[in-house]
C-alpha positions in Angstrom: -0.1 -0.1 0.1 1.6 3.2 -1.0 -1.2 5.8 -0.3 -2.4 7.5 2.8 -6.3 6.0 3.8 -8.7 8.5 4.8 -10.8 6.1 7.1 -10.2 8.2 10.4 -11.4 11.3 8.7 -14.7 9.6 7.0 -17.5 10.3 9.4 -16.7 14.4 9.3 -15.4 14.7 6.0 -18.3 16.0 4.3 -19.0 18.4 7.2 -15.2 19.6 6.9 -14.6 19.5 3.5 -17.9 18.9 1.6 -19.2 21.5 -1.0 -22.7 23.5 -0.7 -25.0 22.3 -3.4 -24.6 25.2 -5.6 -20.9 25.1 -5.7 -21.0 21.1 -6.5 -23.1 21.4 -9.2 -21.0 24.3 -10.8 -18.0 21.6 -10.2 -20.1 19.2 -11.8 -20.7 21.2 -15.2 -17.4 22.6 -15.4 -15.9 18.9 -15.2 -18.3 18.2 -17.8 -17.7 20.9 -20.0 -13.8 19.9 -19.8 -14.6 16.4 -20.7 -17.1 17.1 -23.3 -19.3 14.6 -21.6 -22.1 12.8 -22.9 -24.2 9.7 -21.9 -21.3 7.4 -23.6 -18.5 9.2 -22.1 -16.7 6.7 -19.4 -15.4 8.8 -16.2 -12.9 7.4 -13.4 -12.1 9.4 -10.6 -9.1 8.0 -8.3 -9.8 8.9 -5.0 -13.3 9.4 -5.1 -13.9 9.7 -1.1 -17.5 10.4 -0.4 -18.2 11.1 -3.9 -18.6 15.1 -3.7 -17.5 15.2 -7.3 -18.9 12.1 -8.5 -22.5 12.2 -7.2 -23.7 15.5 -8.9 -21.7 14.4 -12.1 -23.4 10.9 -12.4 -26.5 12.5 -11.8 -26.1 14.6 -14.8 -26.5 10.9 -17.0 -22.7 10.1 -16.7 -21.2 6.7 -16.3 -19.2 7.1 -13.6 -16.6 4.8 -11.8 -15.0 5.9 -8.4 -11.9 4.0 -6.6 -10.7 5.0 -3.5 -8.7 3.0 -0.5 -10.7 4.0 2.3 -13.4 1.6 2.9 -14.9 4.0 5.4 -15.0 6.8 2.7 -16.9 4.5 0.4 -19.4 3.7 3.1 -20.1 7.2 3.8 -20.6 7.4 -0.4 -22.7 4.5 -0.1 -25.2 6.1 2.5 -25.4 9.3 0.4 -26.7 7.0 -2.4 -29.6 5.4 -1.0 -30.9 8.8 0.5 -30.7 10.7 -3.2 -32.6 8.5 -5.1 -30.3 6.1 -6.3 -31.0 2.2 -6.8 -28.4 -0.5 -6.2 -28.0 -3.0 -9.0 -26.2 -6.3 -7.5 -23.7 -7.3 -10.2 -20.6 -9.4 -9.6 -17.1 -8.2 -10.4 -15.9 -9.3 -13.8 -19.3 -8.8 -15.5 -18.5 -5.6 -17.2 -15.9 -5.9 -19.9 -13.3 -3.2 -18.4 -13.0 -5.1 -15.2 -9.6 -6.9 -14.6 -10.7 -10.7 -13.5 -7.3 -11.3 -12.2 -8.6 -9.8 -9.0 -11.9 -10.8 -6.9 -13.0 -7.1 -5.8 -16.3 -6.3 -4.0 -17.7 -3.4 -6.5 -20.8 -1.6 -5.5 -23.1 -0.5 -8.7 -26.1 2.4 -8.6 -28.4 3.5 -11.0 -30.0 7.1 -11.2 -33.0 6.4 -13.1 -34.1 9.9 -13.5 -31.3 10.6 -15.8 -29.9 7.1 -16.4 -27.0 7.9 -14.8 -24.7 5.1 -12.9 -22.1 5.1 -10.5 -19.6 2.1 -9.8 -17.3 2.1 -7.0 -14.8 -0.1 -5.4 -12.1 -0.1 -2.8 -8.6 -0.3 -4.7 -5.1 1.7 -4.7 -4.6 4.2 -7.7 -1.0 2.9 -8.3 -2.7 -0.6 -9.3 -5.9 0.2 -11.2 -8.1 -2.7 -11.6 -9.2 -2.2 -15.0 -8.2 -3.1 -18.5 -5.9 -0.8 -20.6 -7.7 2.0 -22.5 -10.6 1.7 -20.6 -12.0 5.1 -19.8 -12.5 8.3 -21.7 -11.8 10.9 -18.7 -9.9 10.3 -15.5 -10.5 12.7 -12.6 -8.1 13.2 -9.7 -9.0 15.8 -6.8 -6.5 16.8 -4.1 -5.1 13.2 -4.3 -1.8 13.1 -5.7 -0.2 14.5 -2.4 -1.1 11.5 -0.7 0.4 8.9 -3.0 4.4 8.4 -2.3 4.6 6.7 -5.7 2.7 9.0 -7.3 4.8 8.5 -10.5 3.3 4.7 -10.6 -0.3 6.4 -10.2 0.3 8.5 -12.9 1.2 5.6 -15.0 -1.8 3.8 -14.2 -3.9 6.4 -15.1 -2.0 6.7 -18.6 -2.8 3.1 -19.2 -6.2 3.1 -18.3 -7.2 6.2 -20.3 -8.1 5.6 -24.1 -5.8 7.6 -26.5 -7.0 10.8 -27.0 -8.4 10.9 -23.4 -8.6 13.5 -20.7 -7.0 13.7 -17.4 -8.5 16.3 -15.4 -6.7 17.3 -12.2 -7.2 19.7 -9.5 -4.4 20.5 -6.6 -2.7 23.2 -4.8 -0.7 25.4 -6.7 2.4 24.5 -4.4 2.2 21.1 -5.6 2.8 22.1 -9.4 7.0 21.7 -8.8 6.4 18.2 -7.8 4.1 17.6 -11.2 6.3 18.8 -13.4 8.2 15.7 -14.0 4.9 13.7 -14.7 3.6 16.6 -16.7 6.4 15.8 -19.0 5.6 12.1 -19.2 2.2 13.1 -20.3 3.7 15.2 -22.8 5.5 12.3 -24.2 2.3 9.9 -24.0 1.3 12.2 -26.9 -2.5 12.3 -27.5 -3.2 12.3 -23.4 -4.8 15.8 -22.7 -4.1 17.3 -19.1 -6.8 19.8 -18.1 -6.6 21.8 -14.6 -10.1 21.8 -13.0 -8.9 24.9 -10.7 -7.8 27.1 -13.4 -11.4 26.3 -15.2 -13.0 27.1 -12.0 -11.3 30.4 -11.4 -11.9 31.4 -15.1 -16.0 30.6 -14.3 -15.6 32.7 -11.2 -13.9 35.6 -13.2 -16.8 35.4 -15.6 -19.6 35.3 -13.0 -18.1 38.4 -11.4 -17.8 40.4 -14.6 
Protein backbone atom coordinates (compact mmCIF):
# COMPACT_ATOMS: atom_id res chain seq x y z
CA UNK A 1 0.00 0.00 0.00
CA UNK A 2 1.54 3.29 -1.11
CA UNK A 3 -1.35 5.67 -0.49
CA UNK A 4 -2.76 7.42 2.59
CA UNK A 5 -6.23 6.27 3.70
CA UNK A 6 -8.81 8.75 5.01
CA UNK A 7 -10.65 6.13 7.08
CA UNK A 8 -10.21 8.22 10.23
CA UNK A 9 -11.83 11.28 8.60
CA UNK A 10 -14.76 9.63 6.86
CA UNK A 11 -17.41 10.44 9.46
CA UNK A 12 -16.67 14.17 9.44
CA UNK A 13 -15.36 14.56 5.89
CA UNK A 14 -18.43 16.09 4.27
CA UNK A 15 -18.89 18.47 7.20
CA UNK A 16 -15.28 19.64 7.03
CA UNK A 17 -14.63 19.49 3.29
CA UNK A 18 -17.97 19.05 1.57
CA UNK A 19 -19.27 21.58 -0.95
CA UNK A 20 -22.53 23.54 -0.80
CA UNK A 21 -25.01 22.23 -3.37
CA UNK A 22 -24.56 25.22 -5.67
CA UNK A 23 -20.78 24.76 -5.67
CA UNK A 24 -21.13 21.01 -6.29
CA UNK A 25 -23.31 21.69 -9.32
CA UNK A 26 -20.85 24.28 -10.62
CA UNK A 27 -17.97 21.81 -10.32
CA UNK A 28 -20.00 19.08 -12.05
CA UNK A 29 -20.87 21.43 -14.91
CA UNK A 30 -17.24 22.50 -15.28
CA UNK A 31 -15.91 18.94 -15.30
CA UNK A 32 -18.56 17.94 -17.83
CA UNK A 33 -17.59 20.85 -20.07
CA UNK A 34 -13.87 20.08 -19.82
CA UNK A 35 -14.59 16.46 -20.71
CA UNK A 36 -17.14 17.26 -23.43
CA UNK A 37 -19.21 14.66 -21.60
CA UNK A 38 -22.21 12.77 -22.94
CA UNK A 39 -24.14 9.63 -22.02
CA UNK A 40 -21.41 7.40 -23.47
CA UNK A 41 -18.41 9.10 -21.82
CA UNK A 42 -16.65 6.76 -19.38
CA UNK A 43 -15.44 8.65 -16.29
CA UNK A 44 -13.02 7.36 -13.65
CA UNK A 45 -12.23 9.26 -10.46
CA UNK A 46 -9.21 8.17 -8.43
CA UNK A 47 -9.74 8.97 -4.76
CA UNK A 48 -13.51 9.30 -5.11
CA UNK A 49 -14.01 9.65 -1.34
CA UNK A 50 -17.60 10.40 -0.33
CA UNK A 51 -18.54 11.33 -3.87
CA UNK A 52 -18.55 15.11 -3.63
CA UNK A 53 -17.59 15.31 -7.33
CA UNK A 54 -18.90 11.92 -8.44
CA UNK A 55 -22.51 12.15 -7.32
CA UNK A 56 -23.53 15.45 -8.97
CA UNK A 57 -21.71 14.53 -12.17
CA UNK A 58 -23.23 11.04 -12.40
CA UNK A 59 -26.64 12.57 -11.72
CA UNK A 60 -26.25 14.42 -15.01
CA UNK A 61 -26.63 11.05 -16.74
CA UNK A 62 -22.97 10.08 -16.90
CA UNK A 63 -21.22 6.70 -16.61
CA UNK A 64 -19.00 7.14 -13.56
CA UNK A 65 -16.53 4.87 -11.78
CA UNK A 66 -14.79 5.76 -8.53
CA UNK A 67 -12.01 4.05 -6.60
CA UNK A 68 -10.66 4.79 -3.14
CA UNK A 69 -8.49 2.94 -0.63
CA UNK A 70 -10.68 4.03 2.28
CA UNK A 71 -13.52 1.61 3.01
CA UNK A 72 -15.02 4.12 5.44
CA UNK A 73 -15.15 6.88 2.84
CA UNK A 74 -16.86 4.53 0.40
CA UNK A 75 -19.34 3.59 3.11
CA UNK A 76 -20.30 7.26 3.43
CA UNK A 77 -20.69 7.42 -0.35
CA UNK A 78 -22.99 4.39 -0.25
CA UNK A 79 -25.11 5.99 2.48
CA UNK A 80 -25.40 9.15 0.40
CA UNK A 81 -26.62 7.24 -2.65
CA UNK A 82 -29.26 5.37 -0.66
CA UNK A 83 -30.80 8.71 0.39
CA UNK A 84 -30.64 10.60 -2.93
CA UNK A 85 -32.72 8.55 -5.35
CA UNK A 86 -30.18 5.96 -6.47
CA UNK A 87 -30.99 2.27 -6.91
CA UNK A 88 -28.39 -0.43 -6.32
CA UNK A 89 -27.95 -3.07 -9.02
CA UNK A 90 -26.16 -6.20 -7.76
CA UNK A 91 -23.71 -7.46 -10.35
CA UNK A 92 -20.52 -9.37 -9.56
CA UNK A 93 -17.04 -8.11 -10.36
CA UNK A 94 -15.96 -9.15 -13.84
CA UNK A 95 -19.40 -8.89 -15.44
CA UNK A 96 -18.41 -5.64 -17.15
CA UNK A 97 -15.82 -5.89 -19.91
CA UNK A 98 -13.35 -3.34 -18.51
CA UNK A 99 -12.95 -5.14 -15.16
CA UNK A 100 -9.75 -7.11 -14.58
CA UNK A 101 -10.86 -10.55 -13.40
CA UNK A 102 -7.33 -11.44 -12.26
CA UNK A 103 -8.44 -9.83 -9.00
CA UNK A 104 -11.61 -10.64 -7.08
CA UNK A 105 -13.01 -7.37 -5.81
CA UNK A 106 -16.19 -6.23 -4.10
CA UNK A 107 -17.89 -3.68 -6.32
CA UNK A 108 -21.03 -1.60 -5.73
CA UNK A 109 -23.15 -0.43 -8.65
CA UNK A 110 -25.90 2.18 -8.54
CA UNK A 111 -28.27 3.64 -11.14
CA UNK A 112 -29.81 7.10 -11.14
CA UNK A 113 -32.95 6.26 -13.09
CA UNK A 114 -34.17 9.85 -13.42
CA UNK A 115 -31.40 10.64 -15.93
CA UNK A 116 -29.99 7.15 -16.51
CA UNK A 117 -26.72 7.92 -14.76
CA UNK A 118 -24.60 5.14 -13.26
CA UNK A 119 -22.03 5.06 -10.48
CA UNK A 120 -19.73 2.10 -9.84
CA UNK A 121 -17.29 2.22 -6.93
CA UNK A 122 -14.86 -0.10 -5.21
CA UNK A 123 -11.93 -0.19 -2.81
CA UNK A 124 -8.69 -0.06 -4.81
CA UNK A 125 -5.32 1.71 -4.93
CA UNK A 126 -4.63 4.15 -7.75
CA UNK A 127 -1.12 2.71 -8.13
CA UNK A 128 -2.69 -0.59 -9.28
CA UNK A 129 -5.97 0.14 -11.03
CA UNK A 130 -8.10 -3.01 -11.56
CA UNK A 131 -9.18 -2.13 -15.09
CA UNK A 132 -8.02 -3.10 -18.55
CA UNK A 133 -5.98 -0.78 -20.76
CA UNK A 134 -7.83 2.12 -22.42
CA UNK A 135 -11.00 1.58 -20.39
CA UNK A 136 -11.87 5.24 -19.78
CA UNK A 137 -12.37 8.46 -21.71
CA UNK A 138 -11.78 10.74 -18.72
CA UNK A 139 -9.83 10.34 -15.47
CA UNK A 140 -10.35 12.81 -12.62
CA UNK A 141 -8.02 13.39 -9.65
CA UNK A 142 -9.03 15.93 -6.99
CA UNK A 143 -6.53 16.67 -4.18
CA UNK A 144 -5.16 13.14 -4.17
CA UNK A 145 -1.61 13.03 -5.55
CA UNK A 146 -0.05 14.45 -2.38
CA UNK A 147 -1.40 11.39 -0.54
CA UNK A 148 0.39 8.91 -2.79
CA UNK A 149 4.07 8.25 -2.11
CA UNK A 150 4.60 6.57 -5.49
CA UNK A 151 2.66 9.15 -7.48
CA UNK A 152 4.70 8.38 -10.61
CA UNK A 153 3.27 4.85 -10.61
CA UNK A 154 -0.21 6.28 -10.09
CA UNK A 155 0.30 8.54 -13.09
CA UNK A 156 1.44 5.59 -15.20
CA UNK A 157 -1.70 3.72 -14.22
CA UNK A 158 -3.86 6.68 -15.21
CA UNK A 159 -2.18 6.81 -18.60
CA UNK A 160 -2.64 3.07 -19.01
CA UNK A 161 -6.40 3.03 -18.43
CA UNK A 162 -7.08 6.18 -20.48
CA UNK A 163 -7.94 5.66 -24.12
CA UNK A 164 -5.75 7.40 -26.72
CA UNK A 165 -6.96 10.99 -26.86
CA UNK A 166 -8.47 10.67 -23.40
CA UNK A 167 -8.65 13.53 -20.91
CA UNK A 168 -7.01 13.77 -17.49
CA UNK A 169 -8.62 16.40 -15.26
CA UNK A 170 -6.55 17.31 -12.20
CA UNK A 171 -7.09 19.58 -9.21
CA UNK A 172 -4.44 20.33 -6.59
CA UNK A 173 -2.89 23.18 -4.67
CA UNK A 174 -0.58 25.54 -6.53
CA UNK A 175 2.47 24.59 -4.44
CA UNK A 176 2.27 21.03 -5.76
CA UNK A 177 3.04 22.13 -9.33
CA UNK A 178 6.82 21.73 -8.82
CA UNK A 179 6.30 18.07 -7.90
CA UNK A 180 4.06 17.65 -10.91
CA UNK A 181 6.43 18.94 -13.58
CA UNK A 182 8.30 15.63 -14.21
CA UNK A 183 4.97 13.84 -14.52
CA UNK A 184 3.68 16.49 -16.88
CA UNK A 185 6.64 15.78 -19.13
CA UNK A 186 5.62 12.11 -19.09
CA UNK A 187 2.11 13.08 -20.14
CA UNK A 188 3.42 15.23 -22.99
CA UNK A 189 5.52 12.28 -24.15
CA UNK A 190 2.41 10.12 -24.14
CA UNK A 191 1.16 12.28 -26.98
CA UNK A 192 -2.58 12.09 -27.33
CA UNK A 193 -3.33 12.44 -23.64
CA UNK A 194 -4.74 15.83 -22.72
CA UNK A 195 -4.31 17.16 -19.18
CA UNK A 196 -6.75 19.80 -17.98
CA UNK A 197 -6.62 21.82 -14.78
CA UNK A 198 -10.01 21.95 -13.06
CA UNK A 199 -8.90 24.69 -10.68
CA UNK A 200 -7.97 26.98 -13.57
CA UNK A 201 -11.29 26.31 -15.28
CA UNK A 202 -13.21 27.07 -12.10
CA UNK A 203 -11.25 30.30 -11.59
CA UNK A 204 -12.16 31.29 -15.13
CA UNK A 205 -15.84 30.66 -14.44
CA UNK A 206 -15.71 32.68 -11.22
CA UNK A 207 -14.08 35.53 -13.15
CA UNK A 208 -16.84 35.42 -15.75
CA UNK A 209 -19.52 35.42 -13.05
CA UNK A 210 -17.96 38.47 -11.37
CA UNK A 211 -17.95 40.32 -14.68
